[in-house]
PASEBA-1860 file (N, C-alpha, C; in nm, 3 decimals):
! residues 247
1> MTYGAANL> -1.338/-2.637/-0.018/-1.372/-2.549/0.094/-1.454/-2.627/0.194 ~ -1.419/-2.620/0.322/-1.487/-2.694/0.426/-1.582/-2.603/0.500 ~ -1.708/-2.648/0.515/-1.808/-2.565/0.579/-1.843/-2.615/0.718 ~ -1.812/-2.740/0.749/-1.844/-2.795/0.880/-1.738/-2.758/0.982 ~ -1.777/-2.759/1.110/-1.683/-2.729/1.218/-1.625/-2.857/1.273 ~ -1.497/-2.856/1.307/-1.433/-2.974/1.363/-1.481/-2.995/1.506 ~ -1.489/-3.122/1.546/-1.528/-3.156/1.684/-1.402/-3.158/1.768 ~ -1.379/-3.054/1.842/-1.255/-3.042/1.919/-1.258/-3.124/2.047
9> NDDGAGAK> -1.371/-3.186/2.078/-1.382/-3.263/2.202/-1.357/-3.411/2.181 ~ -1.329/-3.452/2.057/-1.298/-3.592/2.033/-1.167/-3.630/2.101 ~ -1.164/-3.742/2.170/-1.042/-3.786/2.237/-0.936/-3.820/2.134 ~ -0.824/-3.750/2.141/-0.711/-3.779/2.053/-0.727/-3.726/1.913 ~ -0.845/-3.678/1.878/-0.868/-3.634/1.741/-0.811/-3.495/1.717 ~ -0.810/-3.413/1.821/-0.766/-3.275/1.805/-0.624/-3.264/1.755 ~ -0.531/-3.336/1.817/-0.390/-3.329/1.778/-0.370/-3.380/1.637 ~ -0.438/-3.491/1.605/-0.426/-3.548/1.471/-0.479/-3.449/1.367
17> STLASTVY> -0.594/-3.390/1.398/-0.653/-3.295/1.304/-0.563/-3.174/1.285 ~ -0.501/-3.128/1.393/-0.412/-3.013/1.384/-0.291/-3.045/1.298 ~ -0.232/-3.163/1.317/-0.118/-3.204/1.237/-0.156/-3.218/1.089 ~ -0.271/-3.280/1.064/-0.316/-3.297/0.927/-0.341/-3.162/0.861 ~ -0.399/-3.068/0.937/-0.425/-2.935/0.882/-0.295/-2.862/0.851 ~ -0.196/-2.878/0.940/-0.066/-2.814/0.918/0.000/-2.866/0.791 ~ 0.001/-3.000/0.776/0.060/-3.060/0.656/-0.019/-3.017/0.533 ~ -0.151/-3.017/0.545/-0.237/-2.977/0.433/-0.202/-2.836/0.386
25> HQLRDDLL> -0.194/-2.741/0.477/-0.168/-2.602/0.438/-0.027/-2.585/0.382 ~ 0.072/-2.652/0.442/0.209/-2.639/0.393/0.223/-2.701/0.253 ~ 0.168/-2.819/0.237/0.178/-2.887/0.107/0.095/-2.814/0.002 ~ -0.020/-2.764/0.042/-0.106/-2.689/-0.049/-0.035/-2.563/-0.100 ~ 0.031/-2.492/-0.009/0.106/-2.372/-0.049/0.215/-2.407/-0.148 ~ 0.284/-2.519/-0.126/0.391/-2.561/-0.216/0.336/-2.602/-0.353 ~ 0.221/-2.670/-0.352/0.159/-2.711/-0.477/0.114/-2.589/-0.559 ~ 0.045/-2.497/-0.492/-0.006/-2.379/-0.561/0.107/-2.287/-0.605
33> GGALETES> 0.214/-2.283/-0.526/0.326/-2.195/-0.558/0.421/-2.251/-0.661 ~ 0.397/-2.375/-0.706/0.483/-2.434/-0.808/0.617/-2.481/-0.754 ~ 0.625/-2.504/-0.621/0.751/-2.546/-0.561/0.779/-2.694/-0.585 ~ 0.677/-2.770/-0.627/0.692/-2.913/-0.651/0.671/-2.942/-0.799 ~ 0.748/-3.034/-0.851/0.744/-3.064/-0.995/0.613/-3.133/-1.031 ~ 0.548/-3.083/-1.136/0.421/-3.142/-1.177/0.441/-3.283/-1.230 ~ 0.337/-3.364/-1.212/0.330/-3.502/-1.259/0.419/-3.599/-1.181 ~ 0.497/-3.548/-1.086/0.582/-3.638/-1.009/0.500/-3.709/-0.903
41> KLRVEWVV> 0.545/-3.828/-0.865/0.477/-3.904/-0.761/0.499/-3.839/-0.626 ~ 0.402/-3.851/-0.540/0.410/-3.793/-0.407/0.392/-3.907/-0.307 ~ 0.504/-3.967/-0.267/0.498/-4.080/-0.177/0.475/-4.033/-0.033 ~ 0.397/-4.112/0.039/0.366/-4.079/0.178/0.493/-4.065/0.260 ~ 0.589/-4.154/0.236/0.713/-4.151/0.313/0.790/-4.021/0.290 ~ 0.790/-3.974/0.165/0.860/-3.849/0.134/0.793/-3.731/0.201 ~ 0.659/-3.727/0.198/0.586/-3.618/0.262/0.607/-3.620/0.413 ~ 0.608/-3.739/0.472/0.635/-3.754/0.616/0.769/-3.693/0.651
49> SKYGAGAS> 0.871/-3.725/0.569/1.006/-3.675/0.595/1.016/-3.524/0.574 ~ 0.955/-3.473/0.468/0.968/-3.331/0.434/0.893/-3.242/0.530 ~ 0.773/-3.283/0.571/0.687/-3.195/0.650/0.682/-3.233/0.798 ~ 0.754/-3.336/0.835/0.769/-3.368/0.976/0.642/-3.408/1.048 ~ 0.562/-3.494/0.986/0.438/-3.541/1.049/0.427/-3.692/1.029 ~ 0.340/-3.754/1.104/0.321/-3.897/1.093/0.243/-3.937/0.970 ~ 0.242/-4.066/0.940/0.179/-4.115/0.819/0.028/-4.091/0.819 ~ -0.036/-4.102/0.934/-0.182/-4.086/0.940/-0.227/-3.945/0.903
57> PVREALNR> -0.173/-3.840/0.967/-0.214/-3.705/0.927/-0.170/-3.670/0.785 ~ -0.058/-3.728/0.739/-0.013/-3.703/0.601/-0.114/-3.759/0.502 ~ -0.160/-3.881/0.527/-0.260/-3.940/0.437/-0.389/-3.860/0.437 ~ -0.428/-3.811/0.554/-0.548/-3.728/0.563/-0.532/-3.602/0.479 ~ -0.415/-3.539/0.488/-0.389/-3.418/0.411/-0.387/-3.448/0.262 ~ -0.324/-3.559/0.223/-0.315/-3.595/0.081/-0.454/-3.624/0.023 ~ -0.537/-3.694/0.101/-0.673/-3.722/0.054/-0.754/-3.594/0.037 ~ -0.734/-3.500/0.128/-0.806/-3.373/0.119/-0.764/-3.295/-0.006
65> LASEGLLG> -0.634/-3.293/-0.034/-0.584/-3.224/-0.152/-0.630/-3.292/-0.281 ~ -0.640/-3.425/-0.276/-0.690/-3.499/-0.393/-0.836/-3.466/-0.419 ~ -0.914/-3.448/-0.311/-1.056/-3.415/-0.327/-1.075/-3.276/-0.387 ~ -0.974/-3.189/-0.372/-0.979/-3.054/-0.429/-0.920/-3.047/-0.569 ~ -0.870/-3.160/-0.619/-0.817/-3.163/-0.755/-0.673/-3.117/-0.767 ~ -0.606/-3.092/-0.654/-0.467/-3.049/-0.660/-0.371/-3.168/-0.669 ~ -0.419/-3.284/-0.630/-0.343/-3.408/-0.644/-0.428/-3.510/-0.718 ~ -0.362/-3.599/-0.791/-0.429/-3.711/-0.852/-0.399/-3.836/-0.772
73> RHDQRGFF> -0.475/-3.941/-0.798/-0.455/-4.063/-0.719/-0.475/-4.184/-0.809 ~ -0.374/-4.272/-0.810/-0.383/-4.398/-0.881/-0.417/-4.508/-0.781 ~ -0.509/-4.596/-0.818/-0.540/-4.708/-0.729/-0.414/-4.791/-0.704 ~ -0.387/-4.812/-0.576/-0.275/-4.894/-0.531/-0.137/-4.835/-0.563 ~ -0.133/-4.717/-0.625/-0.003/-4.659/-0.661/0.020/-4.521/-0.601 ~ -0.070/-4.476/-0.516/-0.048/-4.353/-0.443/-0.087/-4.227/-0.519 ~ -0.030/-4.115/-0.475/-0.068/-3.984/-0.524/0.035/-3.929/-0.623 ~ -0.010/-3.837/-0.705/0.081/-3.766/-0.795/0.033/-3.622/-0.810
81> IMPVSAAE> 0.124/-3.534/-0.846/0.092/-3.392/-0.862/0.027/-3.373/-0.998 ~ -0.087/-3.306/-0.998/-0.162/-3.288/-1.123/-0.081/-3.207/-1.224 ~ -0.082/-3.250/-1.349/-0.007/-3.177/-1.452/-0.078/-3.047/-1.489 ~ -0.005/-2.960/-1.554/-0.064/-2.837/-1.608/-0.062/-2.849/-1.760 ~ -0.160/-2.788/-1.824/-0.167/-2.795/-1.969/-0.248/-2.678/-2.022 ~ -0.226/-2.647/-2.149/-0.300/-2.539/-2.212/-0.449/-2.572/-2.217 ~ -0.482/-2.698/-2.242/-0.623/-2.738/-2.250/-0.693/-2.721/-2.116 ~ -0.624/-2.760/-2.008/-0.687/-2.746/-1.876/-0.702/-2.599/-1.839
89> LEELTRTR> -0.602/-2.518/-1.873/-0.610/-2.375/-1.844/-0.728/-2.311/-1.916 ~ -0.748/-2.351/-2.041/-0.860/-2.298/-2.118/-0.994/-2.336/-2.054 ~ -1.005/-2.462/-2.015/-1.128/-2.508/-1.950/-1.149/-2.439/-1.816 ~ -1.042/-2.427/-1.739/-1.049/-2.361/-1.609/-1.097/-2.217/-1.623 ~ -1.039/-2.144/-1.718/-1.076/-2.004/-1.738/-1.221/-1.991/-1.781 ~ -1.263/-2.079/-1.872/-1.402/-2.075/-1.921/-1.500/-2.102/-1.807 ~ -1.471/-2.202/-1.727/-1.560/-2.237/-1.615/-1.562/-2.128/-1.510 ~ -1.447/-2.071/-1.484/-1.440/-1.963/-1.385/-1.523/-1.842/-1.430
97> CWLEERAL> -1.516/-1.810/-1.558/-1.596/-1.698/-1.610/-1.745/-1.727/-1.597 ~ -1.784/-1.850/-1.625/-1.926/-1.887/-1.612/-1.975/-1.866/-1.469 ~ -1.902/-1.924/-1.374/-1.947/-1.920/-1.234/-1.941/-1.779/-1.176 ~ -1.831/-1.710/-1.205/-1.816/-1.577/-1.144/-1.908/-1.474/-1.208 ~ -1.949/-1.498/-1.332/-2.050/-1.408/-1.389/-2.178/-1.416/-1.309 ~ -2.222/-1.538/-1.279/-2.345/-1.554/-1.200/-2.327/-1.497/-1.060 ~ -2.213/-1.527/-0.998/-2.188/-1.478/-0.862/-2.183/-1.325/-0.858 ~ -2.120/-1.264/-0.958/-2.108/-1.118/-0.960/-2.243/-1.052/-0.987
105> RESIAHRT> -2.319/-1.107/-1.079/-2.451/-1.049/-1.105/-2.540/-1.056/-0.981 ~ -2.536/-1.168/-0.911/-2.615/-1.182/-0.789/-2.565/-1.086/-0.680 ~ -2.435/-1.072/-0.672/-2.375/-0.985/-0.571/-2.416/-0.839/-0.595 ~ -2.414/-0.796/-0.720/-2.455/-0.660/-0.753/-2.604/-0.639/-0.728 ~ -2.683/-0.740/-0.763/-2.828/-0.729/-0.745/-2.867/-0.719/-0.598 ~ -2.787/-0.776/-0.510/-2.819/-0.778/-0.368/-2.715/-0.702/-0.286 ~ -2.653/-0.603/-0.348/-2.549/-0.528/-0.279/-2.607/-0.448/-0.163 ~ -2.523/-0.424/-0.065/-2.559/-0.344/0.052/-2.454/-0.235/0.071
113> AEWEEQLV> -2.483/-0.144/0.161/-2.386/-0.038/0.190/-2.258/-0.098/0.247 ~ -2.272/-0.202/0.329/-2.154/-0.266/0.387/-2.069/-0.331/0.279 ~ -2.133/-0.396/0.183/-2.060/-0.459/0.073/-1.985/-0.353/-0.009 ~ -2.050/-0.241/-0.036/-1.986/-0.134/-0.110/-1.863/-0.081/-0.037 ~ -1.875/-0.064/0.094/-1.761/-0.017/0.174/-1.647/-0.117/0.171 ~ -1.679/-0.245/0.182/-1.576/-0.349/0.179/-1.506/-0.353/0.043 ~ -1.582/-0.334/-0.063/-1.524/-0.337/-0.197/-1.431/-0.217/-0.219 ~ -1.474/-0.099/-0.174/-1.389/0.021/-0.186/-1.260/0.001/-0.107
121> LALHRLGR> -1.271/-0.054/0.013/-1.153/-0.078/0.097/-1.061/-0.181/0.032 ~ -1.119/-0.289/-0.021/-1.038/-0.393/-0.086/-0.963/-0.337/-0.205 ~ -1.029/-0.253/-0.284/-0.964/-0.191/-0.399/-0.852/-0.098/-0.355 ~ -0.876/-0.023/-0.250/-0.775/0.069/-0.197/-0.650/-0.008/-0.152 ~ -0.670/-0.115/-0.080/-0.557/-0.195/-0.031/-0.482/-0.261/-0.146 ~ -0.555/-0.303/-0.248/-0.491/-0.362/-0.365/-0.403/-0.259/-0.435 ~ -0.454/-0.136/-0.445/-0.378/-0.031/-0.511/-0.253/0.010/-0.437 ~ -0.251/-0.009/-0.306/-0.136/0.030/-0.226/-0.027/-0.078/-0.223
129> ASRLSPQS> -0.061/-0.199/-0.262/0.036/-0.310/-0.256/0.116/-0.316/-0.386 ~ 0.244/-0.344/-0.372/0.329/-0.364/-0.489/0.306/-0.504/-0.544 ~ 0.284/-0.513/-0.675/0.251/-0.642/-0.734/0.368/-0.739/-0.733 ~ 0.486/-0.690/-0.754/0.604/-0.776/-0.758/0.678/-0.774/-0.625 ~ 0.740/-0.884/-0.592/0.810/-0.897/-0.466/0.934/-0.807/-0.463 ~ 0.957/-0.736/-0.353/1.078/-0.654/-0.341/1.206/-0.737/-0.350 ~ 1.198/-0.864/-0.308/1.314/-0.952/-0.311/1.343/-1.006/-0.451 ~ 1.238/-1.020/-0.532/1.257/-1.075/-0.666/1.152/-1.018/-0.759
137> LSALNPDW> 1.196/-0.940/-0.857/1.102/-0.875/-0.949/1.039/-0.974/-1.046 ~ 1.080/-1.100/-1.040/1.018/-1.203/-1.123/0.915/-1.283/-1.046 ~ 0.889/-1.247/-0.920/0.794/-1.320/-0.836/0.685/-1.227/-0.785 ~ 0.566/-1.282/-0.765/0.456/-1.203/-0.713/0.477/-1.175/-0.564 ~ 0.437/-1.057/-0.523/0.444/-1.017/-0.382/0.331/-1.085/-0.305 ~ 0.361/-1.163/-0.200/0.255/-1.230/-0.123/0.152/-1.133/-0.068 ~ 0.194/-1.012/-0.030/0.099/-0.912/0.022/0.002/-0.868/-0.088 ~ 0.055/-0.850/-0.208/-0.032/-0.815/-0.321/-0.129/-0.929/-0.351
145> EKAHRTFH> -0.075/-1.051/-0.348/-0.160/-1.166/-0.378/-0.274/-1.179/-0.277 ~ -0.244/-1.151/-0.151/-0.348/-1.157/-0.047/-0.454/-1.050/-0.073 ~ -0.411/-0.928/-0.106/-0.504/-0.819/-0.135/-0.585/-0.849/-0.262 ~ -0.520/-0.910/-0.358/-0.585/-0.947/-0.484/-0.694/-1.050/-0.460 ~ -0.662/-1.150/-0.380/-0.759/-1.254/-0.349/-0.878/-1.196/-0.272 ~ -0.847/-1.106/-0.179/-0.953/-1.044/-0.099/-1.047/-0.962/-0.187 ~ -0.991/-0.887/-0.281/-1.073/-0.806/-0.372/-1.172/-0.893/-0.447 ~ -1.123/-1.000/-0.508/-1.211/-1.086/-0.587/-1.313/-1.158/-0.499
153> RVLISACR> -1.273/-1.190/-0.377/-1.366/-1.256/-0.286/-1.477/-1.160/-0.243 ~ -1.439/-1.038/-0.209/-1.539/-0.938/-0.169/-1.635/-0.910/-0.283 ~ -1.584/-0.906/-0.403/-1.663/-0.873/-0.521/-1.788/-0.960/-0.533 ~ -1.775/-1.089/-0.500/-1.887/-1.181/-0.516/-1.950/-1.220/-0.383 ~ -1.907/-1.156/-0.276/-1.949/-1.199/-0.141/-2.096/-1.174/-0.110 ~ -2.163/-1.088/-0.187/-2.304/-1.059/-0.160/-2.397/-1.145/-0.244 ~ -2.345/-1.251/-0.306/-2.427/-1.333/-0.397/-2.526/-1.423/-0.324 ~ -2.515/-1.434/-0.192/-2.608/-1.510/-0.107/-2.594/-1.661/-0.123
161> SHWLVGFC> -2.480/-1.708/-0.170/-2.457/-1.852/-0.183/-2.315/-1.886/-0.142 ~ -2.301/-1.945/-0.023/-2.166/-1.983/0.021/-2.114/-2.098/-0.064 ~ -2.204/-2.177/-0.125/-2.161/-2.283/-0.215/-2.095/-2.225/-0.339 ~ -2.158/-2.125/-0.396/-2.103/-2.063/-0.516/-1.970/-1.994/-0.487 ~ -1.963/-1.925/-0.374/-1.837/-1.862/-0.334/-1.728/-1.968/-0.315 ~ -1.766/-2.081/-0.256/-1.670/-2.190/-0.235/-1.617/-2.247/-0.365 ~ -1.705/-2.268/-0.462/-1.661/-2.318/-0.593/-1.569/-2.217/-0.661 ~ -1.604/-2.090/-0.651/-1.519/-1.986/-0.711/-1.383/-1.981/-0.642
169> DQLSDHAY> -1.380/-2.001/-0.512/-1.253/-2.006/-0.439/-1.164/-2.119/-0.490 ~ -1.225/-2.235/-0.513/-1.148/-2.350/-0.559/-1.089/-2.325/-0.697 ~ -1.169/-2.266/-0.785/-1.118/-2.233/-0.918/-1.009/-2.127/-0.911 ~ -1.024/-2.034/-0.817/-0.922/-1.930/-0.797/-0.789/-1.992/-0.756 ~ -0.795/-2.095/-0.672/-0.673/-2.165/-0.631/-0.601/-2.223/-0.753 ~ -0.675/-2.289/-0.839/-0.614/-2.350/-0.957/-0.560/-2.244/-1.053 ~ -0.631/-2.133/-1.064/-0.583/-2.024/-1.149/-0.454/-1.965/-1.093 ~ -0.446/-1.954/-0.961/-0.325/-1.903/-0.896/-0.207/-1.995/-0.926
177> RYRQMAND> -0.230/-2.124/-0.926/-0.124/-2.220/-0.955/-0.067/-2.196/-1.095 ~ -0.155/-2.171/-1.191/-0.108/-2.144/-1.326/-0.033/-2.012/-1.333 ~ -0.083/-1.912/-1.263/-0.015/-1.781/-1.266/0.124/-1.791/-1.206 ~ 0.138/-1.869/-1.100/0.269/-1.886/-1.038/0.365/-1.962/-1.130 ~ 0.316/-2.068/-1.189/0.402/-2.149/-1.276/0.440/-2.074/-1.403 ~ 0.346/-1.997/-1.456/0.372/-1.924/-1.580/0.431/-1.786/-1.551 ~ 0.433/-1.749/-1.423/0.484/-1.619/-1.381/0.411/-1.504/-1.451 ~ 0.281/-1.530/-1.482/0.194/-1.428/-1.541/0.235/-1.382/-1.680
185> GESIQRDD> 0.344/-1.433/-1.731/0.391/-1.385/-1.862/0.457/-1.250/-1.849 ~ 0.546/-1.218/-1.937/0.617/-1.090/-1.928/0.611/-1.010/-2.057 ~ 0.560/-1.071/-2.165/0.565/-1.002/-2.293/0.443/-0.913/-2.317 ~ 0.335/-0.934/-2.241/0.215/-0.854/-2.258/0.208/-0.751/-2.145 ~ 0.200/-0.626/-2.182/0.194/-0.520/-2.083/0.049/-0.499/-2.038 ~ 0.030/-0.471/-1.909/-0.105/-0.449/-1.860/-0.101/-0.354/-1.741 ~ -0.211/-0.287/-1.718/-0.230/-0.206/-1.599/-0.333/-0.279/-1.514 ~ -0.284/-0.371/-1.430/-0.376/-0.458/-1.357/-0.464/-0.381/-1.259
193> FAEHRLIA> -0.411/-0.273/-1.201/-0.495/-0.198/-1.106/-0.609/-0.129/-1.180 ~ -0.582/-0.078/-1.300/-0.688/-0.015/-1.379/-0.797/-0.116/-1.412 ~ -0.756/-0.241/-1.438/-0.853/-0.346/-1.466/-0.943/-0.370/-1.344 ~ -0.883/-0.379/-1.227/-0.961/-0.401/-1.105/-1.049/-0.280/-1.071 ~ -0.995/-0.162/-1.095/-1.073/-0.040/-1.067/-1.197/-0.033/-1.155 ~ -1.183/-0.072/-1.283/-1.297/-0.070/-1.373/-1.404/-0.170/-1.327 ~ -1.361/-0.288/-1.287/-1.456/-0.387/-1.237/-1.532/-0.331/-1.117 ~ -1.458/-0.273/-1.022/-1.519/-0.221/-0.899/-1.613/-0.104/-0.930
201> ECALDGNA> -1.571/-0.013/-1.017/-1.654/0.104/-1.047/-1.786/0.063/-1.111 ~ -1.781/-0.032/-1.204/-1.904/-0.081/-1.266/-1.994/-0.148/-1.163 ~ -1.933/-0.228/-1.075/-2.011/-0.297/-0.972/-2.076/-0.198/-0.878 ~ -2.002/-0.098/-0.835/-2.055/0.002/-0.742/-2.165/0.087/-0.806 ~ -2.158/0.104/-0.938/-2.260/0.180/-1.010/-2.383/0.097/-1.041 ~ -2.375/-0.033/-1.008/-2.487/-0.122/-1.038/-2.491/-0.165/-1.184 ~ -2.381/-0.144/-1.255/-2.372/-0.181/-1.397/-2.322/-0.326/-1.407 ~ -2.416/-0.420/-1.396/-2.378/-0.561/-1.393/-2.313/-0.605/-1.524
209> DGAVQALI> -2.370/-0.561/-1.638/-2.313/-0.601/-1.768/-2.169/-0.550/-1.782 ~ -2.147/-0.425/-1.744/-2.013/-0.369/-1.754/-1.915/-0.437/-1.660 ~ -1.959/-0.467/-1.537/-1.872/-0.533/-1.440/-1.835/-0.673/-1.486 ~ -1.934/-0.746/-1.537/-1.909/-0.883/-1.584/-1.812/-0.881/-1.702 ~ -1.832/-0.792/-1.797/-1.744/-0.785/-1.913/-1.601/-0.750/-1.871 ~ -1.589/-0.655/-1.778/-1.455/-0.616/-1.729/-1.388/-0.732/-1.657 ~ -1.465/-0.810/-1.581/-1.410/-0.925/-1.509/-1.366/-1.033/-1.606 ~ -1.448/-1.062/-1.704/-1.413/-1.165/-1.803/-1.291/-1.122/-1.883
217> DHYQLTAA> -1.286/-0.997/-1.924/-1.167/-0.948/-1.996/-1.042/-0.963/-1.910 ~ -1.055/-0.935/-1.781/-0.944/-0.945/-1.686/-0.893/-1.089/-1.678 ~ -0.984/-1.184/-1.663/-0.946/-1.324/-1.653/-0.889/-1.377/-1.784 ~ -0.948/-1.336/-1.895/-0.900/-1.386/-2.024/-0.762/-1.331/-2.059 ~ -0.734/-1.209/-2.019/-0.600/-1.154/-2.042/-0.497/-1.230/-1.959 ~ -0.530/-1.255/-1.834/-0.439/-1.333/-1.749/-0.414/-1.470/-1.809 ~ -0.522/-1.536/-1.855/-0.508/-1.669/-1.915/-0.421/-1.664/-2.040 ~ -0.437/-1.559/-2.121/-0.356/-1.546/-2.243/-0.208/-1.533/-2.209
225> MCMERLKQ> -0.179/-1.459/-2.102/-0.039/-1.442/-2.061/0.018/-1.574/-2.010 ~ -0.063/-1.646/-1.932/-0.018/-1.777/-1.882/0.000/-1.875/-1.998 ~ -0.092/-1.871/-2.093/-0.084/-1.962/-2.208/0.045/-1.939/-2.287 ~ 0.080/-1.815/-2.303/0.203/-1.783/-2.377/0.325/-1.840/-2.306 ~ 0.327/-1.826/-2.175/0.441/-1.879/-2.098/0.444/-2.031/-2.102 ~ 0.327/-2.095/-2.098/0.322/-2.240/-2.107/0.377/-2.288/-2.241 ~ 0.339/-2.220/-2.347/0.388/-2.259/-2.480/0.539/-2.237/-2.492 ~ 0.588/-2.128/-2.432/0.732/-2.104/-2.431/0.805/-2.216/-2.357
233> GEVSKAAA> 0.744/-2.259/-2.245/0.804/-2.368/-2.168/0.805/-2.498/-2.245 ~ 0.697/-2.525/-2.320/0.691/-2.646/-2.400/0.796/-2.645/-2.511 ~ 0.816/-2.529/-2.572/0.919/-2.516/-2.677/1.058/-2.540/-2.618 ~ 1.082/-2.482/-2.500/1.212/-2.499/-2.434/1.238/-2.646/-2.399 ~ 1.134/-2.715/-2.350/1.149/-2.857/-2.317/1.176/-2.940/-2.441 ~ 1.107/-2.908/-2.548/1.127/-2.982/-2.673/1.268/-2.962/-2.726 ~ 1.317/-2.838/-2.716/1.453/-2.809/-2.762/1.557/-2.882/-2.677 ~ 1.532/-2.885/-2.545/1.625/-2.954/-2.456/1.626/-3.104/-2.483
241> SAQRARR> 1.508/-3.161/-2.511/1.499/-3.304/-2.542/1.571/-3.336/-2.672 ~ 1.555/-3.249/-2.771/1.622/-3.271/-2.900/1.773/-3.263/-2.885 ~ 1.819/-3.171/-2.801/1.961/-3.154/-2.778/2.019/-3.278/-2.709 ~ 1.945/-3.332/-2.612/1.991/-3.454/-2.542/1.995/-3.572/-2.638 ~ 1.899/-3.577/-2.730/1.894/-3.689/-2.825/2.011/-3.686/-2.921 ~ 2.065/-3.567/-2.950/2.176/-3.557/-3.043/2.310/-3.592/-2.980 ~ 2.314/-3.597/-2.847/2.441/-3.627/-2.780/2.480/-3.771/-2.792
END
C-alpha cells in the first residue's frame, strides 16, 4: 500500500508513472485472479508484449509487485510468479487473524456513529450482491467481491492506524488470490452473509470478543475450503503425472 503522493510536476515522470501504474494494476489483477500460471517465469519482454507498455514502466511495475510479495525475484534471472501452497495458506491465515484481531478490537474501542453507519451500509450492500457471477456459477461475482472487500475494510477502519489497515489490505490481497485459485471450495456448505452479519452485529454491540471470534471463524472456514481444493488439485496433478509416466 502506498501512502505518499506522486509528484505530478516532474518533467516526463507523469506519463511514465501513469504507464507503470496501468501495467501494475492490470498485472496485479491477473496475478490475484489466477489468470497466470504460478511459479512460471515472468520475462520483461513478455510483459511488454502482453500489456503494451515500454520496458521501463514494466520493470517499475514488476518491482512494485515483487515488493508486495506477489512476485519473486532471482538475482540476474528476473521475476517469477509466487507459488501457492498449503503451508503458506496456513501461515497467511494465522497472520491475518493476528493482525485483524488487533485492528478489530481497536476499531470497536474507538467506534463512532459514522463508523457504525458505514458498517451497516457495507453489510447491506454485501447482502444485496450475488456471490457468484451470473455468467459463470463457478466464479465469484466482481460486484460481490468489491462489496466484500469494502465490508472488511470498513470493519477495521476505526482502528486509528493506517499502517495496520495497510498490512491487513496486503494480506487480504494474498487471501483473495488463494480463494480465486481454489474457487473457495464447493464441498463445504456455508451461509457467508450470516457469517458477516454476525461479525457486524457483535461489532455494533461493542462485543469485541464475539466479533473477533466470529471473524476468526469466518477466515478459518474460508481457509479450510481453500485447503481442501488445493489438496484436490495436488492429487489431480499427481495422478496426471503418474499417467504420463506410464505412457
